[in-house]
PDB file as gemmi writes it, atoms N, CA and C in Angstrom:
CRYST1    1.000    1.000    1.000  90.00  90.00  90.00 P 1                      
ATOM      1  N   MET A   1       4.320 -18.507  11.037  1.00  0.00           N  
ATOM      2  CA  MET A   1       3.248 -18.767  11.967  1.00  0.00           C  
ATOM      3  C   MET A   1       2.197 -17.661  11.843  1.00  0.00           C  
ATOM      4  N   ILE A   2       0.965 -18.015  12.058  1.00  0.00           N  
ATOM      5  CA  ILE A   2      -0.145 -17.060  12.031  1.00  0.00           C  
ATOM      6  C   ILE A   2       0.027 -16.073  13.174  1.00  0.00           C  
ATOM      7  N   LYS A   3      -0.284 -14.801  12.915  1.00  0.00           N  
ATOM      8  CA  LYS A   3      -0.301 -13.785  13.961  1.00  0.00           C  
ATOM      9  C   LYS A   3      -1.751 -13.380  14.196  1.00  0.00           C  
ATOM     10  N   LEU A   4      -2.152 -13.348  15.451  1.00  0.00           N  
ATOM     11  CA  LEU A   4      -3.504 -12.950  15.823  1.00  0.00           C  
ATOM     12  C   LEU A   4      -3.410 -11.639  16.597  1.00  0.00           C  
ATOM     13  N   TYR A   5      -3.783 -10.536  15.924  1.00  0.00           N  
ATOM     14  CA  TYR A   5      -3.793  -9.226  16.552  1.00  0.00           C  
ATOM     15  C   TYR A   5      -5.139  -9.031  17.230  1.00  0.00           C  
ATOM     16  N   GLY A   6      -5.117  -8.665  18.499  1.00  0.00           N  
ATOM     17  CA  GLY A   6      -6.353  -8.461  19.221  1.00  0.00           C  
ATOM     18  C   GLY A   6      -6.099  -7.922  20.602  1.00  0.00           C  
ATOM     19  N   SER A   7      -7.118  -8.049  21.454  1.00  0.00           N  
ATOM     20  CA  SER A   7      -7.036  -7.571  22.824  1.00  0.00           C  
ATOM     21  C   SER A   7      -7.979  -8.398  23.694  1.00  0.00           C  
ATOM     22  N   PRO A   8      -7.562  -8.702  24.922  1.00  0.00           N  
ATOM     23  CA  PRO A   8      -8.474  -9.414  25.823  1.00  0.00           C  
ATOM     24  C   PRO A   8      -9.693  -8.560  26.211  1.00  0.00           C  
ATOM     25  N   LEU A   9      -9.639  -7.265  25.903  1.00  0.00           N  
ATOM     26  CA  LEU A   9     -10.773  -6.381  26.160  1.00  0.00           C  
ATOM     27  C   LEU A   9     -11.878  -6.559  25.124  1.00  0.00           C  
ATOM     28  N   CYS A  10     -11.562  -7.191  24.018  1.00  0.00           N  
ATOM     29  CA  CYS A  10     -12.466  -7.327  22.871  1.00  0.00           C  
ATOM     30  C   CYS A  10     -13.163  -8.688  22.904  1.00  0.00           C  
ATOM     31  N   PRO A  11     -14.495  -8.704  22.988  1.00  0.00           N  
ATOM     32  CA  PRO A  11     -15.196  -9.992  23.014  1.00  0.00           C  
ATOM     33  C   PRO A  11     -15.001 -10.818  21.741  1.00  0.00           C  
ATOM     34  N   ASP A  12     -14.929 -10.176  20.579  1.00  0.00           N  
ATOM     35  CA  ASP A  12     -14.680 -10.914  19.336  1.00  0.00           C  
ATOM     36  C   ASP A  12     -13.311 -11.591  19.379  1.00  0.00           C  
ATOM     37  N   CYS A  13     -12.331 -10.910  19.925  1.00  0.00           N  
ATOM     38  CA  CYS A  13     -10.982 -11.469  20.031  1.00  0.00           C  
ATOM     39  C   CYS A  13     -10.961 -12.669  20.979  1.00  0.00           C  
ATOM     40  N   ARG A  14     -11.679 -12.547  22.088  1.00  0.00           N  
ATOM     41  CA  ARG A  14     -11.732 -13.669  23.034  1.00  0.00           C  
ATOM     42  C   ARG A  14     -12.372 -14.891  22.371  1.00  0.00           C  
ATOM     43  N   GLU A  15     -13.457 -14.680  21.624  1.00  0.00           N  
ATOM     44  CA  GLU A  15     -14.106 -15.791  20.915  1.00  0.00           C  
ATOM     45  C   GLU A  15     -13.141 -16.434  19.928  1.00  0.00           C  
ATOM     46  N   CYS A  16     -12.468 -15.616  19.162  1.00  0.00           N  
ATOM     47  CA  CYS A  16     -11.521 -16.111  18.167  1.00  0.00           C  
ATOM     48  C   CYS A  16     -10.434 -16.932  18.843  1.00  0.00           C  
ATOM     49  N   LYS A  17      -9.842 -16.396  19.890  1.00  0.00           N  
ATOM     50  CA  LYS A  17      -8.751 -17.068  20.584  1.00  0.00           C  
ATOM     51  C   LYS A  17      -9.199 -18.416  21.146  1.00  0.00           C  
ATOM     52  N   VAL A  18     -10.355 -18.468  21.789  1.00  0.00           N  
ATOM     53  CA  VAL A  18     -10.848 -19.732  22.346  1.00  0.00           C  
ATOM     54  C   VAL A  18     -11.071 -20.747  21.233  1.00  0.00           C  
ATOM     55  N   ASN A  19     -11.659 -20.310  20.120  1.00  0.00           N  
ATOM     56  CA  ASN A  19     -11.871 -21.216  18.995  1.00  0.00           C  
ATOM     57  C   ASN A  19     -10.554 -21.719  18.428  1.00  0.00           C  
ATOM     58  N   PHE A  20      -9.573 -20.838  18.252  1.00  0.00           N  
ATOM     59  CA  PHE A  20      -8.266 -21.267  17.758  1.00  0.00           C  
ATOM     60  C   PHE A  20      -7.643 -22.288  18.712  1.00  0.00           C  
ATOM     61  N   ASP A  21      -7.719 -22.001  20.012  1.00  0.00           N  
ATOM     62  CA  ASP A  21      -7.142 -22.910  21.002  1.00  0.00           C  
ATOM     63  C   ASP A  21      -7.840 -24.269  20.978  1.00  0.00           C  
ATOM     64  N   ARG A  22      -9.154 -24.263  20.915  1.00  0.00           N  
ATOM     65  CA  ARG A  22      -9.902 -25.537  20.919  1.00  0.00           C  
ATOM     66  C   ARG A  22      -9.637 -26.357  19.664  1.00  0.00           C  
ATOM     67  N   HIS A  23      -9.344 -25.695  18.562  1.00  0.00           N  
ATOM     68  CA  HIS A  23      -9.022 -26.398  17.320  1.00  0.00           C  
ATOM     69  C   HIS A  23      -7.519 -26.631  17.166  1.00  0.00           C  
ATOM     70  N   GLU A  24      -6.765 -26.228  18.185  1.00  0.00           N  
ATOM     71  CA  GLU A  24      -5.310 -26.411  18.204  1.00  0.00           C  
ATOM     72  C   GLU A  24      -4.626 -25.767  17.001  1.00  0.00           C  
ATOM     73  N   ILE A  25      -5.067 -24.564  16.671  1.00  0.00           N  
ATOM     74  CA  ILE A  25      -4.441 -23.772  15.611  1.00  0.00           C  
ATOM     75  C   ILE A  25      -3.268 -23.018  16.242  1.00  0.00           C  
ATOM     76  N   ALA A  26      -2.088 -23.216  15.715  1.00  0.00           N  
ATOM     77  CA  ALA A  26      -0.904 -22.537  16.237  1.00  0.00           C  
ATOM     78  C   ALA A  26      -0.909 -21.085  15.768  1.00  0.00           C  
ATOM     79  N   TYR A  27      -0.650 -20.168  16.681  1.00  0.00           N  
ATOM     80  CA  TYR A  27      -0.617 -18.746  16.339  1.00  0.00           C  
ATOM     81  C   TYR A  27       0.225 -17.994  17.352  1.00  0.00           C  
ATOM     82  N   GLU A  28       0.688 -16.836  16.914  1.00  0.00           N  
ATOM     83  CA  GLU A  28       1.375 -15.905  17.818  1.00  0.00           C  
ATOM     84  C   GLU A  28       0.348 -14.852  18.208  1.00  0.00           C  
ATOM     85  N   GLU A  29       0.064 -14.747  19.481  1.00  0.00           N  
ATOM     86  CA  GLU A  29      -0.904 -13.761  19.956  1.00  0.00           C  
ATOM     87  C   GLU A  29      -0.208 -12.417  20.120  1.00  0.00           C  
ATOM     88  N   ILE A  30      -0.783 -11.389  19.509  1.00  0.00           N  
ATOM     89  CA  ILE A  30      -0.239 -10.050  19.651  1.00  0.00           C  
ATOM     90  C   ILE A  30      -1.331  -9.179  20.260  1.00  0.00           C  
ATOM     91  N   ASP A  31      -1.222  -8.984  21.566  1.00  0.00           N  
ATOM     92  CA  ASP A  31      -2.178  -8.174  22.319  1.00  0.00           C  
ATOM     93  C   ASP A  31      -1.832  -6.705  22.077  1.00  0.00           C  
ATOM     94  N   ILE A  32      -2.663  -6.026  21.302  1.00  0.00           N  
ATOM     95  CA  ILE A  32      -2.359  -4.644  20.923  1.00  0.00           C  
ATOM     96  C   ILE A  32      -2.481  -3.678  22.091  1.00  0.00           C  
ATOM     97  N   THR A  33      -3.056  -4.124  23.203  1.00  0.00           N  
ATOM     98  CA  THR A  33      -3.166  -3.263  24.378  1.00  0.00           C  
ATOM     99  C   THR A  33      -2.081  -3.550  25.417  1.00  0.00           C  
ATOM    100  N   ALA A  34      -1.194  -4.491  25.125  1.00  0.00           N  
ATOM    101  CA  ALA A  34      -0.168  -4.880  26.095  1.00  0.00           C  
ATOM    102  C   ALA A  34       1.083  -4.013  26.039  1.00  0.00           C  
ATOM    103  N   SER A  35       1.386  -3.486  24.849  1.00  0.00           N  
ATOM    104  CA  SER A  35       2.608  -2.687  24.741  1.00  0.00           C  
ATOM    105  C   SER A  35       2.510  -1.753  23.536  1.00  0.00           C  
ATOM    106  N   MET A  36       3.289  -0.715  23.562  1.00  0.00           N  
ATOM    107  CA  MET A  36       3.344   0.214  22.438  1.00  0.00           C  
ATOM    108  C   MET A  36       3.897  -0.480  21.197  1.00  0.00           C  
ATOM    109  N   LYS A  37       4.849  -1.389  21.386  1.00  0.00           N  
ATOM    110  CA  LYS A  37       5.416  -2.145  20.260  1.00  0.00           C  
ATOM    111  C   LYS A  37       4.315  -2.931  19.538  1.00  0.00           C  
ATOM    112  N   ASN A  38       3.470  -3.618  20.298  1.00  0.00           N  
ATOM    113  CA  ASN A  38       2.379  -4.391  19.696  1.00  0.00           C  
ATOM    114  C   ASN A  38       1.367  -3.487  19.004  1.00  0.00           C  
ATOM    115  N   LEU A  39       1.037  -2.377  19.647  1.00  0.00           N  
ATOM    116  CA  LEU A  39       0.081  -1.439  19.053  1.00  0.00           C  
ATOM    117  C   LEU A  39       0.624  -0.879  17.743  1.00  0.00           C  
ATOM    118  N   LYS A  40       1.895  -0.516  17.722  1.00  0.00           N  
ATOM    119  CA  LYS A  40       2.496   0.035  16.501  1.00  0.00           C  
ATOM    120  C   LYS A  40       2.533  -0.998  15.379  1.00  0.00           C  
ATOM    121  N   ALA A  41       2.805  -2.250  15.719  1.00  0.00           N  
ATOM    122  CA  ALA A  41       2.808  -3.306  14.702  1.00  0.00           C  
ATOM    123  C   ALA A  41       1.418  -3.439  14.080  1.00  0.00           C  
ATOM    124  N   PHE A  42       0.388  -3.382  14.924  1.00  0.00           N  
ATOM    125  CA  PHE A  42      -0.974  -3.460  14.400  1.00  0.00           C  
ATOM    126  C   PHE A  42      -1.319  -2.227  13.576  1.00  0.00           C  
ATOM    127  N   LEU A  43      -0.976  -1.058  14.075  1.00  0.00           N  
ATOM    128  CA  LEU A  43      -1.300   0.174  13.347  1.00  0.00           C  
ATOM    129  C   LEU A  43      -0.604   0.230  11.993  1.00  0.00           C  
ATOM    130  N   LYS A  44       0.574  -0.353  11.899  1.00  0.00           N  
ATOM    131  CA  LYS A  44       1.264  -0.401  10.606  1.00  0.00           C  
ATOM    132  C   LYS A  44       0.415  -1.167   9.588  1.00  0.00           C  
ATOM    133  N   LEU A  45      -0.178  -2.285  10.021  1.00  0.00           N  
ATOM    134  CA  LEU A  45      -1.091  -3.026   9.142  1.00  0.00           C  
ATOM    135  C   LEU A  45      -2.339  -2.203   8.849  1.00  0.00           C  
ATOM    136  N   ARG A  46      -2.953  -1.698   9.899  1.00  0.00           N  
ATOM    137  CA  ARG A  46      -4.234  -0.995   9.776  1.00  0.00           C  
ATOM    138  C   ARG A  46      -4.112   0.263   8.915  1.00  0.00           C  
ATOM    139  N   ASP A  47      -3.003   0.943   9.020  1.00  0.00           N  
ATOM    140  CA  ASP A  47      -2.829   2.193   8.277  1.00  0.00           C  
ATOM    141  C   ASP A  47      -2.428   1.981   6.820  1.00  0.00           C  
ATOM    142  N   THR A  48      -1.970   0.787   6.479  1.00  0.00           N  
ATOM    143  CA  THR A  48      -1.472   0.579   5.115  1.00  0.00           C  
ATOM    144  C   THR A  48      -2.334  -0.331   4.255  1.00  0.00           C  
ATOM    145  N   LEU A  49      -3.195  -1.143   4.852  1.00  0.00           N  
ATOM    146  CA  LEU A  49      -4.001  -2.076   4.074  1.00  0.00           C  
ATOM    147  C   LEU A  49      -5.398  -1.519   3.833  1.00  0.00           C  
ATOM    148  N   SER A  50      -5.806  -1.540   2.577  1.00  0.00           N  
ATOM    149  CA  SER A  50      -7.122  -0.986   2.224  1.00  0.00           C  
ATOM    150  C   SER A  50      -8.270  -1.790   2.825  1.00  0.00           C  
ATOM    151  N   MET A  51      -8.038  -3.042   3.180  1.00  0.00           N  
ATOM    152  CA  MET A  51      -9.097  -3.837   3.785  1.00  0.00           C  
ATOM    153  C   MET A  51      -9.581  -3.238   5.106  1.00  0.00           C  
ATOM    154  N   PHE A  52      -8.772  -2.370   5.718  1.00  0.00           N  
ATOM    155  CA  PHE A  52      -9.160  -1.708   6.960  1.00  0.00           C  
ATOM    156  C   PHE A  52      -9.910  -0.396   6.710  1.00  0.00           C  
ATOM    157  N   ASP A  53     -10.083  -0.002   5.448  1.00  0.00           N  
ATOM    158  CA  ASP A  53     -10.797   1.241   5.144  1.00  0.00           C  
ATOM    159  C   ASP A  53     -12.168   1.297   5.806  1.00  0.00           C  
ATOM    160  N   PRO A  54     -12.986   0.248   5.706  1.00  0.00           N  
ATOM    161  CA  PRO A  54     -14.291   0.310   6.372  1.00  0.00           C  
ATOM    162  C   PRO A  54     -14.173   0.480   7.887  1.00  0.00           C  
ATOM    163  N   CYS A  55     -13.181  -0.123   8.487  1.00  0.00           N  
ATOM    164  CA  CYS A  55     -12.974   0.016   9.938  1.00  0.00           C  
ATOM    165  C   CYS A  55     -12.671   1.466  10.290  1.00  0.00           C  
ATOM    166  N   ARG A  56     -11.777   2.058   9.522  1.00  0.00           N  
ATOM    167  CA  ARG A  56     -11.423   3.456   9.796  1.00  0.00           C  
ATOM    168  C   ARG A  56     -12.626   4.366   9.579  1.00  0.00           C  
ATOM    169  N   GLN A  57     -13.467   4.046   8.592  1.00  0.00           N  
ATOM    170  CA  GLN A  57     -14.620   4.888   8.278  1.00  0.00           C  
ATOM    171  C   GLN A  57     -15.763   4.713   9.262  1.00  0.00           C  
ATOM    172  N   ASN A  58     -15.958   3.497   9.781  1.00  0.00           N  
ATOM    173  CA  ASN A  58     -17.112   3.285  10.660  1.00  0.00           C  
ATOM    174  C   ASN A  58     -16.774   3.309  12.142  1.00  0.00           C  
ATOM    175  N   GLY A  59     -15.524   3.549  12.479  1.00  0.00           N  
ATOM    176  CA  GLY A  59     -15.145   3.705  13.875  1.00  0.00           C  
ATOM    177  C   GLY A  59     -14.788   2.420  14.604  1.00  0.00           C  
ATOM    178  N   SER A  60     -14.651   1.302  13.880  1.00  0.00           N  
ATOM    179  CA  SER A  60     -14.233   0.080  14.556  1.00  0.00           C  
ATOM    180  C   SER A  60     -12.704  -0.010  14.532  1.00  0.00           C  
ATOM    181  N   VAL A  61     -12.166  -0.836  15.402  1.00  0.00           N  
ATOM    182  CA  VAL A  61     -10.715  -0.966  15.510  1.00  0.00           C  
ATOM    183  C   VAL A  61     -10.162  -1.855  14.404  1.00  0.00           C  
ATOM    184  N   GLY A  62     -10.865  -2.951  14.108  1.00  0.00           N  
ATOM    185  CA  GLY A  62     -10.384  -3.890  13.097  1.00  0.00           C  
ATOM    186  C   GLY A  62      -9.705  -5.095  13.710  1.00  0.00           C  
ATOM    187  N   ILE A  63     -10.192  -5.509  14.878  1.00  0.00           N  
ATOM    188  CA  ILE A  63      -9.666  -6.702  15.529  1.00  0.00           C  
ATOM    189  C   ILE A  63     -10.823  -7.646  15.803  1.00  0.00           C  
ATOM    190  N   PRO A  64     -10.586  -8.921  15.852  1.00  0.00           N  
ATOM    191  CA  PRO A  64      -9.308  -9.572  15.642  1.00  0.00           C  
ATOM    192  C   PRO A  64      -8.876  -9.511  14.178  1.00  0.00           C  
ATOM    193  N   ALA A  65      -7.605  -9.381  13.980  1.00  0.00           N  
ATOM    194  CA  ALA A  65      -7.013  -9.402  12.645  1.00  0.00           C  
ATOM    195  C   ALA A  65      -6.034 -10.570  12.608  1.00  0.00           C  
ATOM    196  N   ILE A  66      -6.187 -11.388  11.585  1.00  0.00           N  
ATOM    197  CA  ILE A  66      -5.354 -12.577  11.451  1.00  0.00           C  
ATOM    198  C   ILE A  66      -4.414 -12.383  10.269  1.00  0.00           C  
ATOM    199  N   GLN A  67      -3.117 -12.442  10.551  1.00  0.00           N  
ATOM    200  CA  GLN A  67      -2.124 -12.375   9.487  1.00  0.00           C  
ATOM    201  C   GLN A  67      -1.636 -13.794   9.231  1.00  0.00           C  
ATOM    202  N   ARG A  68      -1.928 -14.279   8.028  1.00  0.00           N  
ATOM    203  CA  ARG A  68      -1.536 -15.637   7.657  1.00  0.00           C  
ATOM    204  C   ARG A  68      -0.024 -15.719   7.436  1.00  0.00           C  
ATOM    205  N   GLU A  69       0.451 -16.947   7.302  1.00  0.00           N  
ATOM    206  CA  GLU A  69       1.879 -17.181   7.084  1.00  0.00           C  
ATOM    207  C   GLU A  69       2.383 -16.479   5.837  1.00  0.00           C  
ATOM    208  N   ASP A  70       1.522 -16.334   4.809  1.00  0.00           N  
ATOM    209  CA  ASP A  70       1.939 -15.689   3.563  1.00  0.00           C  
ATOM    210  C   ASP A  70       1.873 -14.158   3.631  1.00  0.00           C  
ATOM    211  N   GLY A  71       1.497 -13.624   4.792  1.00  0.00           N  
ATOM    212  CA  GLY A  71       1.431 -12.181   4.976  1.00  0.00           C  
ATOM    213  C   GLY A  71       0.061 -11.579   4.731  1.00  0.00           C  
ATOM    214  N   SER A  72      -0.848 -12.338   4.113  1.00  0.00           N  
ATOM    215  CA  SER A  72      -2.195 -11.814   3.876  1.00  0.00           C  
ATOM    216  C   SER A  72      -2.942 -11.692   5.206  1.00  0.00           C  
ATOM    217  N   VAL A  73      -3.901 -10.787   5.231  1.00  0.00           N  
ATOM    218  CA  VAL A  73      -4.626 -10.489   6.465  1.00  0.00           C  
ATOM    219  C   VAL A  73      -6.119 -10.665   6.224  1.00  0.00           C  
ATOM    220  N   THR A  74      -6.795 -11.213   7.219  1.00  0.00           N  
ATOM    221  CA  THR A  74      -8.251 -11.300   7.195  1.00  0.00           C  
ATOM    222  C   THR A  74      -8.810 -10.800   8.526  1.00  0.00           C  
ATOM    223  N   LEU A  75      -9.977 -10.205   8.457  1.00  0.00           N  
ATOM    224  CA  LEU A  75     -10.684  -9.763   9.656  1.00  0.00           C  
ATOM    225  C   LEU A  75     -11.824 -10.722   9.984  1.00  0.00           C  
ATOM    226  N   ASP A  76     -11.940 -11.786   9.217  1.00  0.00           N  
ATOM    227  CA  ASP A  76     -13.034 -12.740   9.344  1.00  0.00           C  
ATOM    228  C   ASP A  76     -12.540 -14.041   9.963  1.00  0.00           C  
ATOM    229  N   TRP A  77     -12.508 -14.098  11.288  1.00  0.00           N  
ATOM    230  CA  TRP A  77     -11.995 -15.299  11.938  1.00  0.00           C  
ATOM    231  C   TRP A  77     -12.907 -16.499  11.713  1.00  0.00           C  
ATOM    232  N   GLU A  78     -14.212 -16.262  11.605  1.00  0.00           N  
ATOM    233  CA  GLU A  78     -15.119 -17.369  11.336  1.00  0.00           C  
ATOM    234  C   GLU A  78     -14.873 -17.941   9.937  1.00  0.00           C  
ATOM    235  N   GLY A  79     -14.632 -17.047   8.972  1.00  0.00           N  
ATOM    236  CA  GLY A  79     -14.295 -17.486   7.621  1.00  0.00           C  
ATOM    237  C   GLY A  79     -12.969 -18.225   7.590  1.00  0.00           C  
ATOM    238  N   PHE A  80     -12.022 -17.779   8.416  1.00  0.00           N  
ATOM    239  CA  PHE A  80     -10.728 -18.448   8.524  1.00  0.00           C  
ATOM    240  C   PHE A  80     -10.929 -19.895   8.973  1.00  0.00           C  
ATOM    241  N   LEU A  81     -11.811 -20.099   9.964  1.00  0.00           N  
ATOM    242  CA  LEU A  81     -12.121 -21.460  10.405  1.00  0.00           C  
ATOM    243  C   LEU A  81     -12.819 -22.237   9.298  1.00  0.00           C  
ATOM    244  N   ALA A  82     -13.770 -21.603   8.634  1.00  0.00           N  
ATOM    245  CA  ALA A  82     -14.525 -22.267   7.570  1.00  0.00           C  
ATOM    246  C   ALA A  82     -13.611 -22.716   6.438  1.00  0.00           C  
ATOM    247  N   GLU A  83     -12.574 -21.922   6.119  1.00  0.00           N  
ATOM    248  CA  GLU A  83     -11.601 -22.319   5.086  1.00  0.00           C  
ATOM    249  C   GLU A  83     -10.956 -23.654   5.417  1.00  0.00           C  
ATOM    250  N   ARG A  84     -10.906 -23.966   6.689  1.00  0.00           N  
ATOM    251  CA  ARG A  84     -10.275 -25.202   7.163  1.00  0.00           C  
ATOM    252  C   ARG A  84     -11.303 -26.254   7.565  1.00  0.00           C  
ATOM    253  N   ASN A  85     -12.567 -26.003   7.210  1.00  0.00           N  
ATOM    254  CA  ASN A  85     -13.678 -26.904   7.556  1.00  0.00           C  
ATOM    255  C   ASN A  85     -13.782 -27.142   9.060  1.00  0.00           C  
ATOM    256  N   LEU A  86     -13.565 -26.073   9.827  1.00  0.00           N  
ATOM    257  CA  LEU A  86     -13.665 -26.149  11.284  1.00  0.00           C  
ATOM    258  C   LEU A  86     -14.872 -25.333  11.745  1.00  0.00           C  
ATOM    259  N   PRO A  87     -15.667 -25.885  12.645  1.00  0.00           N  
ATOM    260  CA  PRO A  87     -16.839 -25.154  13.126  1.00  0.00           C  
ATOM    261  C   PRO A  87     -16.475 -24.156  14.222  1.00  0.00           C  
ATOM    262  N   VAL A  88     -17.329 -23.160  14.396  1.00  0.00           N  
ATOM    263  CA  VAL A  88     -17.224 -22.271  15.551  1.00  0.00           C  
ATOM    264  C   VAL A  88     -17.699 -23.079  16.753  1.00  0.00           C  
ATOM    265  N   VAL A  89     -16.851 -23.210  17.754  1.00  0.00           N  
ATOM    266  CA  VAL A  89     -17.181 -24.048  18.914  1.00  0.00           C  
ATOM    267  C   VAL A  89     -17.436 -23.238  20.176  1.00  0.00           C  
ATOM    268  N   TYR A  90     -17.250 -21.945  20.104  1.00  0.00           N  
ATOM    269  CA  TYR A  90     -17.449 -21.118  21.296  1.00  0.00           C  
ATOM    270  C   TYR A  90     -17.979 -19.763  20.882  1.00  0.00           C  
ATOM    271  N   ARG A  91     -18.999 -19.316  21.564  1.00  0.00           N  
ATOM    272  CA  ARG A  91     -19.585 -17.989  21.380  1.00  0.00           C  
ATOM    273  C   ARG A  91     -19.818 -17.374  22.746  1.00  0.00           C  
ATOM    274  N   GLU A  92     -19.456 -16.132  22.887  1.00  0.00           N  
ATOM    275  CA  GLU A  92     -19.757 -15.388  24.115  1.00  0.00           C  
ATOM    276  C   GLU A  92     -21.109 -14.725  23.957  1.00  0.00           C  
ATOM    277  N   GLU A  93     -21.914 -14.776  24.979  1.00  0.00           N  
ATOM    278  CA  GLU A  93     -23.154 -14.005  24.987  1.00  0.00           C  
ATOM    279  C   GLU A  93     -22.799 -12.640  25.548  1.00  0.00           C  
ATOM    280  N   ARG A  94     -22.704 -11.681  24.650  1.00  0.00           N  
ATOM    281  CA  ARG A  94     -22.247 -10.352  25.051  1.00  0.00           C  
ATOM    282  C   ARG A  94     -22.530  -9.333  23.961  1.00  0.00           C  
ATOM    283  N   PRO A  95     -22.571  -8.076  24.324  1.00  0.00           N  
ATOM    284  CA  PRO A  95     -22.633  -7.054  23.277  1.00  0.00           C  
ATOM    285  C   PRO A  95     -21.247  -6.879  22.670  1.00  0.00           C  
ATOM    286  N   ALA A  96     -21.200  -6.435  21.435  1.00  0.00           N  
ATOM    287  CA  ALA A  96     -19.916  -6.151  20.789  1.00  0.00           C  
ATOM    288  C   ALA A  96     -19.330  -4.874  21.385  1.00  0.00           C  
ATOM    289  N   CYS A  97     -18.080  -4.583  21.082  1.00  0.00           N  
ATOM    290  CA  CYS A  97     -17.415  -3.470  21.733  1.00  0.00           C  
ATOM    291  C   CYS A  97     -17.527  -2.136  21.011  1.00  0.00           C  
ATOM    292  N   ARG A  98     -18.078  -2.126  19.791  1.00  0.00           N  
ATOM    293  CA  ARG A  98     -18.312  -0.841  19.123  1.00  0.00           C  
ATOM    294  C   ARG A  98     -19.487  -0.129  19.772  1.00  0.00           C  
ATOM    295  N   ILE A  99     -19.496   1.145  19.741  1.00  0.00           N  
ATOM    296  CA  ILE A  99     -20.545   1.924  20.366  1.00  0.00           C  
ATOM    297  C   ILE A  99     -21.934   1.499  19.880  1.00  0.00           C  
ATOM    298  N   ASP A 100     -22.066   1.189  18.586  1.00  0.00           N  
ATOM    299  CA  ASP A 100     -23.378   0.774  18.057  1.00  0.00           C  
ATOM    300  C   ASP A 100     -23.643  -0.717  18.244  1.00  0.00           C  
ATOM    301  N   GLY A 101     -22.730  -1.439  18.910  1.00  0.00           N  
ATOM    302  CA  GLY A 101     -22.943  -2.843  19.222  1.00  0.00           C  
ATOM    303  C   GLY A 101     -22.746  -3.802  18.072  1.00  0.00           C  
ATOM    304  N   THR A 102     -22.046  -3.394  17.003  1.00  0.00           N  
ATOM    305  CA  THR A 102     -21.935  -4.233  15.820  1.00  0.00           C  
ATOM    306  C   THR A 102     -20.554  -4.815  15.568  1.00  0.00           C  
ATOM    307  N   GLY A 103     -19.622  -4.702  16.442  1.00  0.00           N  
ATOM    308  CA  GLY A 103     -18.308  -5.308  16.216  1.00  0.00           C  
ATOM    309  C   GLY A 103     -17.205  -4.552  16.902  1.00  0.00           C  
ATOM    310  N   CYS A 104     -16.003  -5.009  16.674  1.00  0.00           N  
ATOM    311  CA  CYS A 104     -14.841  -4.387  17.290  1.00  0.00           C  
ATOM    312  C   CYS A 104     -14.000  -3.733  16.217  1.00  0.00           C  
TER     313      CYS A 104                                                      
END                                                                             
């Protein structure tokens, strides 16, 4: 099953979750702010995968992060939908959660 790492504090994560729910995409939600176990599971991915290098360098967290059934990870939830020919059906009008307003 797909794992969706994120936080309800993150507007990008909320958008992703609503879109997944509306498209009836099955996933396991892993709220990285809910428990130390969840945070450590996410940090294990973030600390070992080079795809998170830009996140570590620019100060973003790197969520939402989607771990596919095959273990591969993407930070592009919109691209994940596009791979399945599904449109983005929900957008929050809000600033992003990074200090410079460009993402989470």
